[in-house]
C-alpha positions as CSV (number, residue, x, y, z in Angstrom):
1,M,3.9,6.9,-6.8
2,N,3.3,7.6,-10.6
3,E,5.1,7.6,-13.7
4,S,6.2,11.0,-13.9
5,E,7.1,11.5,-10.4
6,V,9.8,8.0,-10.8
7,T,11.0,10.0,-13.7
8,A,11.2,13.0,-11.7
9,T,13.1,11.2,-8.6
10,A,15.8,9.6,-11.2
11,A,16.4,13.2,-12.6
12,T,16.8,13.7,-9.3
13,I,19.5,11.1,-8.5
14,A,21.0,11.5,-11.7
15,S,21.9,14.9,-11.7
16,G,23.4,14.1,-7.9
17,S,25.6,11.6,-8.9
18,A,26.5,13.2,-11.9
19,A,27.3,16.5,-10.0
20,S,29.5,13.8,-7.4
21,T,31.4,12.4,-10.2
22,A,32.7,15.6,-11.3
23,S,33.7,17.2,-8.2
24,G,35.2,14.1,-6.6
25,G,39.0,13.9,-6.7
26,A,40.9,11.3,-6.5
27,G,42.2,11.5,-3.0
28,R,38.5,11.6,-1.7
29,G,37.6,8.6,0.4
30,Q,35.1,6.1,-0.5
31,G,32.5,7.8,2.1
32,S,33.1,11.0,0.9
33,R,32.1,9.7,-2.7
34,Q,29.3,7.9,-1.5
35,A,28.2,11.7,0.3
36,G,28.8,13.3,-2.9
37,R,25.9,11.0,-5.0
38,M,23.6,12.4,-1.5
39,R,24.3,15.8,-1.9
40,R,21.6,18.0,-2.2
41,L,22.1,20.1,-5.1
42,R,22.2,24.0,-5.0
43,P,22.0,26.2,-8.5
44,S,26.1,27.8,-8.8
45,T,23.9,30.8,-10.3
46,P,21.1,33.3,-9.0
47,Q,17.7,32.3,-9.7
48,P,15.6,34.6,-11.6
49,S,12.5,35.8,-10.2
50,G,9.2,34.2,-10.2
51,P,7.3,31.1,-8.9
52,P,8.4,29.6,-6.1
53,Q,10.7,26.7,-7.7
54,L,10.6,23.2,-6.9
55,D,13.6,22.4,-4.6
56,F,12.7,18.1,-3.4
57,P,16.3,16.5,-3.6
58,P,15.6,13.0,-3.2
59,V,16.3,12.3,0.4
60,K,13.9,16.1,1.5
61,N,11.3,14.7,-1.6
62,G,11.2,11.2,0.9
63,L,10.8,13.4,4.4
64,D,8.1,15.4,2.8
65,Y,5.6,12.8,1.7
66,L,6.6,11.5,5.1
67,V,5.1,14.6,6.8
68,S,1.6,14.4,5.0
69,V,1.3,11.0,6.4
70,V,1.8,12.2,9.9
71,K,-0.4,15.1,9.2
72,H,-3.0,12.0,7.7
73,L,-2.7,9.9,10.6
74,D,-2.3,11.7,13.4
75,E,-4.9,11.4,15.7
76,T,-4.5,14.2,18.0
77,E,-4.6,16.9,15.5
78,S,-8.1,15.6,14.1
79,E,-10.0,12.0,13.7
80,V,-8.5,9.8,10.8
81,T,-11.0,9.3,8.2
82,P,-11.1,6.9,5.3
83,S,-9.4,9.4,2.9
84,D,-6.8,10.1,5.7
85,V,-5.7,6.7,5.4
86,K,-5.6,6.6,1.4
87,Y,-3.5,9.2,1.1
88,A,-1.1,8.0,4.0
89,V,-0.7,4.8,1.6
90,L,-0.5,6.4,-1.3
91,H,2.9,9.2,0.2
92,L,3.5,6.2,2.2
93,Q,4.2,3.9,-0.8
94,A,5.9,6.8,-2.2
95,A,8.0,7.8,0.5
96,V,9.4,4.4,0.6
97,E,10.3,4.1,-3.3
98,V,12.1,7.5,-3.4
99,L,14.2,6.2,0.0
100,F,15.1,3.0,-1.0
101,K,16.2,4.1,-4.6
102,T,18.5,6.7,-2.7
103,R,19.7,4.2,-0.8
104,L,20.5,1.6,-3.6
105,L,22.4,5.1,-5.4
106,A,24.6,5.0,-2.4
107,E,25.3,2.0,-2.9
108,H,26.2,1.8,-7.0
109,W,23.9,4.1,-9.4
110,T,22.9,0.7,-11.4
111,L,21.1,-1.3,-8.5
112,V,18.3,1.8,-8.9
113,F,17.7,0.1,-12.7
114,T,15.2,-3.2,-13.1
115,H,18.4,-4.5,-15.1
116,P,21.7,-3.8,-13.6
117,G,23.6,-5.1,-16.3
118,D,22.0,-3.1,-19.3
119,A,22.5,0.2,-17.0
120,T,24.0,3.4,-18.3
121,R,24.9,6.4,-17.8
122,K,22.6,8.1,-20.4
123,A,19.2,6.5,-19.1
124,L,20.4,7.6,-15.8
125,D,21.6,11.0,-17.2
126,E,17.9,11.7,-19.2
127,A,15.5,9.8,-16.4
128,T,14.5,7.3,-19.1
129,L,15.2,4.1,-17.0
130,K,12.9,1.3,-15.7
131,S,14.1,1.7,-11.9
132,V,13.7,-1.1,-9.5
133,T,10.5,-2.5,-7.7
134,P,9.8,-2.0,-4.1
135,E,10.3,-6.0,-3.9
136,Q,13.6,-5.9,-6.1
137,A,14.8,-2.5,-4.1
138,I,13.9,-4.9,-0.7
139,T,16.0,-7.5,-2.4
140,R,19.2,-5.9,-3.4
141,L,19.2,-3.8,-0.2
142,Q,19.3,-6.6,2.1
143,N,21.6,-9.1,0.0
144,I,23.9,-6.1,-1.2
145,A,23.6,-3.2,1.1
146,G,23.3,-5.4,4.0
147,V,20.6,-3.6,5.0
148,E,18.5,-5.1,8.0
149,I,15.2,-5.6,7.2
150,S,13.3,-8.6,9.0
151,D,10.8,-11.3,7.9
152,K,7.9,-9.4,8.9
153,E,9.2,-5.8,8.0
154,A,9.3,-6.8,4.1
155,K,6.2,-8.8,4.7
156,T,4.2,-5.1,5.8
157,L,6.4,-3.2,2.8
158,T,5.0,-5.6,0.3
159,R,1.1,-5.4,1.9
160,L,1.7,-1.5,1.5
161,T,2.8,-2.0,-1.9
162,T,-0.4,-4.2,-3.0
163,D,-3.0,-1.5,-1.0
164,R,-0.8,1.4,-2.6
165,N,-1.4,-0.5,-6.1
166,K,-5.1,-1.1,-5.5
167,L,-5.7,2.7,-4.3
168,Q,-4.4,4.3,-7.2
169,H,-5.1,2.1,-9.8
170,F,-8.8,-0.2,-9.2
171,G,-9.7,1.2,-5.5
172,F,-10.6,-1.1,-3.0
173,T,-12.3,-1.5,0.2
174,D,-10.8,-2.8,3.6
175,N,-10.7,-1.7,7.0
176,A,-9.5,2.2,7.5
177,R,-7.9,0.9,11.0
178,A,-6.2,-2.3,10.0
179,V,-4.4,-0.4,6.9
180,E,-4.0,2.7,9.6
181,A,-2.0,-0.1,11.6
182,R,0.1,-1.6,9.2
183,A,0.8,2.0,7.5
184,G,2.2,3.1,11.4
185,E,4.2,0.4,11.3
186,V,6.2,1.5,7.6
187,L,6.3,4.9,8.7
188,D,8.1,3.9,11.9
189,F,10.4,1.5,10.0
190,L,11.3,4.3,7.5
191,I,12.4,7.2,10.4
192,R,14.8,4.6,11.5
193,F,15.8,3.9,7.9
194,I,17.0,7.7,7.4
195,D,18.5,7.9,10.6
196,T,20.5,4.9,9.8
197,E,20.9,4.2,6.5
198,L,20.7,7.7,4.7
199,Q,21.8,10.3,7.4
200,P,25.5,9.4,7.5
201,Y,25.8,9.8,3.8
202,L,24.5,13.5,4.1
203,E,26.6,16.5,3.5
204,P,26.7,18.3,6.9
205,A,24.3,20.8,6.3
206,D,21.6,18.3,4.9
207,R,22.0,16.2,7.9
208,L,21.2,18.9,10.2
209,E,18.2,20.1,7.8
210,T,17.3,16.4,8.0
211,E,17.4,15.8,11.4
212,S,15.6,18.5,12.1
213,G,13.2,16.9,9.8
214,L,12.9,13.8,11.9
215,R,12.4,15.0,14.8
216,D,9.0,16.5,13.8
217,L,8.5,13.3,12.2
218,R,9.1,11.3,16.1
219,E,6.8,13.5,18.1
220,G,4.1,12.7,15.3
221,L,4.8,9.0,15.1
222,G,4.7,9.3,19.0
223,N,1.7,10.6,18.6
224,I,0.2,7.7,16.7
225,N,1.8,5.3,18.4
226,S,0.1,6.7,21.8
227,Y,-3.6,6.3,20.4
228,V,-2.7,2.7,19.5
229,R,-0.8,1.7,22.7
230,K,-4.1,3.0,24.4
231,R,-6.7,1.2,22.7
232,M,-4.4,-1.8,22.7
233,N,-4.1,-1.4,26.9
234,R,-7.8,-1.3,26.7
235,I,-8.5,-4.0,24.7
236,A,-5.5,-5.9,26.6
237,G,-7.6,-5.1,29.8
238,E,-10.8,-6.7,28.4
239,L,-9.6,-9.5,26.6
240,R,-7.8,-10.2,30.5
241,K,-10.9,-9.9,32.3
242,E,-13.2,-11.6,29.9
243,G,-10.5,-14.7,30.0
244,V,-9.8,-15.5,26.5
245,E,-6.6,-14.4,25.4
246,S,-6.0,-18.7,24.9
247,T,-8.7,-18.1,22.2
248,T,-7.4,-14.9,21.0
249,I,-4.7,-15.0,18.1
250,E,-2.8,-12.7,15.4
251,C,-5.9,-11.2,13.4
252,P,-4.6,-11.5,9.5
253,A,-5.5,-7.8,8.8
254,C,-4.0,-5.9,11.5
255,E,-1.4,-8.2,12.6
256,N,-2.5,-7.4,16.2
257,A,-3.4,-10.4,18.7
258,T,-6.6,-9.4,19.1
259,L,-9.0,-11.5,17.0
260,V,-11.2,-13.3,19.5
261,L,-12.3,-17.1,18.0
262,D,-15.9,-18.3,18.2
263,E,-17.1,-14.2,18.7
264,D,-19.8,-12.7,16.2
265,P,-19.4,-9.6,14.5
266,P,-21.0,-6.3,15.4
267,V,-23.1,-6.6,12.0
268,P,-24.1,-10.2,12.0
269,P,-23.0,-11.0,8.3
270,A,-25.6,-13.1,5.8
271,S,-23.7,-16.3,6.4
272,D,-24.8,-18.3,9.6
273,G,-21.3,-19.9,10.2
274,A,-19.0,-19.2,12.9
275,F,-16.6,-16.4,12.9
276,A,-13.7,-14.5,14.6
277,T,-14.0,-10.9,15.5
278,C,-10.8,-8.3,15.8
279,R,-11.4,-6.0,18.3
280,F,-8.8,-3.7,17.1
281,C,-9.7,-2.9,13.8
282,S,-13.3,-4.8,13.5
283,S,-12.7,-7.1,10.8
284,F,-14.2,-10.5,11.2
285,F,-13.4,-14.2,9.6
286,E,-15.4,-17.3,9.0
287,L,-13.6,-19.6,11.2
288,G,-13.0,-22.5,8.4
289,G,-12.0,-19.9,5.9
290,L,-9.6,-18.7,8.8
291,A,-8.0,-21.7,10.0
292,R,-6.7,-22.7,6.0
293,R,-4.7,-20.2,6.8
294,W,-2.0,-22.0,9.8
295,L,-2.8,-25.6,7.8
296,P,-0.4,-25.8,4.9
297,P,1.5,-28.8,4.3
298,R,4.2,-29.7,6.9
299,W,6.8,-32.1,6.4
300,D,8.7,-34.3,9.0
301,D,12.8,-34.9,9.0
302,R,12.1,-38.0,7.1
303,G,10.5,-36.0,4.1
304,G,7.1,-37.5,5.2
305,L,3.9,-35.1,5.1
306,L,2.6,-34.8,8.8
307,S,-0.9,-34.2,8.9
308,A,-3.2,-31.7,10.8
309,D,-4.6,-33.8,13.6
310,C,-5.3,-32.5,17.1
311,P,-3.5,-34.4,19.7
312,S,-6.8,-33.8,21.9
313,C,-9.9,-33.6,19.8
314,H,-8.1,-35.9,16.5
315,Q,-9.7,-33.4,14.1
316,E,-7.8,-32.1,11.5
317,A,-7.4,-28.3,12.4
318,L,-4.0,-27.8,14.0
319,G,-3.1,-24.6,13.2
320,T,1.4,-24.0,12.6
321,D,3.0,-21.1,13.9
322,V,-0.3,-19.5,15.0
323,R,0.8,-16.0,17.8
324,V,-2.0,-16.8,20.2
325,R,-2.3,-13.8,22.9
326,S,-1.6,-15.9,25.8
327,E,1.4,-17.5,24.5
328,P,5.1,-15.9,24.4
329,E,5.8,-17.4,21.0
330,P,4.2,-18.7,18.2
331,V,2.6,-22.5,19.1
332,Y,0.8,-25.5,17.4
333,F,-3.3,-24.6,17.7
334,C,-6.1,-26.8,17.2
335,F,-9.1,-24.6,16.0
336,A,-12.0,-27.0,16.5
337,C,-10.7,-27.0,20.6
338,S,-8.8,-24.4,20.9
339,Y,-5.4,-27.4,22.2
340,I,-2.4,-25.5,22.4
341,A,1.2,-27.4,21.9
342,K,4.3,-26.2,22.1
343,E,6.0,-29.2,20.4
344,I,4.1,-32.1,18.3
345,A,5.5,-35.0,16.6
346,P,4.3,-38.3,14.7
347,C,3.8,-41.4,16.9
348,D,6.7,-43.5,15.7
349,G,4.0,-46.5,15.3
350,C,1.2,-45.8,14.0
351,G,2.5,-41.9,12.6
352,K,-0.7,-40.0,14.9
353,Q,0.4,-36.6,16.1
354,I,0.8,-36.5,19.6
355,D,2.5,-34.2,22.1
356,P,5.5,-35.5,23.4
357,L,5.6,-33.1,26.6
358,L,2.4,-34.5,27.6
359,E,2.2,-38.1,26.5
360,P,4.3,-40.3,28.5
361,S,4.8,-43.2,26.0
362,A,6.7,-41.0,23.3
363,P,7.7,-41.3,20.9
364,L,4.6,-44.0,21.1
365,C,1.1,-42.7,21.7
366,R,-0.9,-45.0,24.3
367,P,-2.4,-47.3,21.9
368,C,0.9,-48.2,20.1
369,E,2.5,-48.4,24.1
370,D,0.2,-50.6,24.8
371,A,0.2,-52.9,21.8
372,R,3.8,-53.5,21.3
373,E,5.3,-57.0,21.6
374,P,7.3,-57.1,24.6
375,E,11.1,-56.4,24.3
376,E,12.2,-60.0,25.7
377,Y,10.8,-63.2,26.2
378,E,9.4,-63.4,30.0
379,L,8.5,-66.9,31.3
380,P,4.9,-68.4,31.1
381,Y,5.3,-70.0,34.4
382,E,7.3,-69.2,38.0
383,D,10.9,-68.7,38.2
384,P,12.7,-72.2,38.8
385,A,14.3,-70.9,41.8
386,D,11.3,-70.1,43.4
387,Y,11.7,-74.3,43.7
388,G,15.0,-74.2,44.9
389,F,16.4,-74.5,41.5
390,D,19.4,-73.3,41.2
391,E,20.9,-72.7,37.8
392,R,24.3,-72.4,38.9
393,A,25.0,-75.4,40.6
394,A,27.1,-77.8,39.1
395,P,25.2,-81.2,37.6
396,P,24.9,-83.6,40.2
397,A,26.9,-86.7,40.0
398,Y,25.0,-89.9,38.5
399,E,25.4,-93.3,40.1
400,S,26.2,-96.1,38.0
401,S,23.8,-98.2,38.9
402,W,21.2,-95.9,37.0
403,F,22.1,-97.2,34.1
404,P,22.2,-100.7,32.6
405,K,25.9,-102.6,32.1
406,E,27.0,-104.2,28.9
407,G,24.9,-107.0,28.2
408,G,22.5,-106.6,30.9
409,K,19.4,-105.7,30.7
410,A,17.7,-102.2,32.2
């Protein structure tokens, strides 16, 4: 979204805000005031004849961008080319910015400024404001407007911004299927965002028009998702048949659990190292570099640094929170021997990593368990009871003849 588009959007938002202020009465509720902010403006005077006039209020403008996205990504219409993916990303990011700012305006007009404390109505009305970045918009929507945006959704939205900036300003080379998959996730999120976060603030007539546009978008998204599901079902069957689900992890490019470890790419790279290849987007990664993505420093409950040593092969290759296709939840995964553990803890004796669920001697490893001193002293000889000696019996009476008499000899 270039600067002129941002300015045009701000002007539309400012006009809508000014109109709602002028028309709102003291008796109107908060919901009506917010609806007024979102109202699509119509000129009160007849329009002169001539060329068609631009009429894209914020929500309608965002929907128009999304219609373009669906046209570019819909496999049922035509084959999706790298050029289609490029324009889908550019238009999708433009829709994100327009729709997010529109929702922030419904919360309060100052929230569309980079620095709300410096906001002025004059800057908003004249569209000279410096507006929020996508990252700022996400934070404000979560913390101020109470919009539910999961960590995964926020990560995907931020990744889209990065893709858009590279395409718009520098150009970049990336896997088209991976970018397409990420774009599909954002499109799905935005359709739900319009439905739940923007529709309630619209006037009835605008709500009906928006709902009609959403129906078309859902149909297009269904076609895109149907294509993705068919590919994923086919890949799932292949991975199951080959028995490699326990060595297939989440792909960093397309974020699908379709990255098969120790599998050479279709086109061999110059390096002779070991690789992993994604069955969905065909991205490939060198195993050494791939493992480092999941090997950040980790600390135990006492603040001590945990090692990344695998409890099975003892190599420093144990990843944390790895999404493996065969497991329902993220696990510990060894990139050297493919060992999977649901729980890892340091040995109380030597600090070596152990799997408490499989280590019978936990919280000690077996060597530490074998080497520890016994907690109670054990007699190094037979039990006296074996010889009839009773420790609880009273001592025997002593004969006086056993002891020398006074003045006598022993």
